[in-house]
N, C-alpha and C positions, 0 to 999 in steps of 0.2 A: 877817777876814782869817782864811785858811787857812793852815798851812803842814806840810809834811811832810818828815822825814827817816828815817832808818832806824831810831833811835830812838824819836823822841816826833813826836807829832800834836797840830801847839797850835793853836788856835783863839782871837780874840778877841771871838765872836760868844758873848754871857751865856747864851740860849736854846738854842744848840748844849751851847756847856758843861756847862748844869746837866741838859741829855738826859741825854749822855754820862755824865755824874756820877751819875746813877743805877744805870748797870752796870760806870764802871769810875773808879776815885777819879785824882781831880786829882792830880796828882804833883808840880807845883808852878805856881806862878802867875809870869809873870819881869813884873816892873814896871817896868822899865828904861828905858819910853818912859811918862811923866807923863802922858799922854794914853790910852795903851792898855793894857788889861793882856793879857796872853798867857796861855791852860787850857796846860797838858801835860797831854797823857794819854801812859802807853805806846801806843808803836804795834805794834800787831797787826792781824792780816788780820779780826778778829772786831769790832773799832773800826770797820773803814775799814767795814764792811759795816755797820753801825750807824751811819754819818756818811749815806750813801746811801741807806739806810731816813729817814733825816731828813728829806733833802733830796728822797726820793720822797714825803713825807709819808706815808709808809707804819706811823709809829707812833702805839701808841694811848697814851695814860697817863691815871692820874685827876686831874684838876684841882688835889686838893687835894693827892696823891701829888707833879706837880709843883712845887706853889704850897710847899709845905715844902721841898722840895731847892733850888731856888730862895732859899729866905732863908738856909740852909744855905752856901750859894755866895758869895753876897753877904756874908757876916759873915765867910767867909775870905779872900774881896777885901779887904775894908775893916780888916781884922785889920793890926796890925803887923806887917811882918815876911812 
């Protein structure tokens, strides 16, 4: 699930969130739904371009870089608050 408003772009897709967080910081994680967390990013035109590149399979990332970032994102996701 991806949502968009003027200020923030949010996604519950862990893979997309991990990829975006390589270039843009995760502003917050909305844990209000106990079954699905939402990762929030500052919404910019460049971020929207990166999302489009992700869905068009145009982003090339080193597997090691991606895996390390996934560990960072998961640690933040499962950390308290």
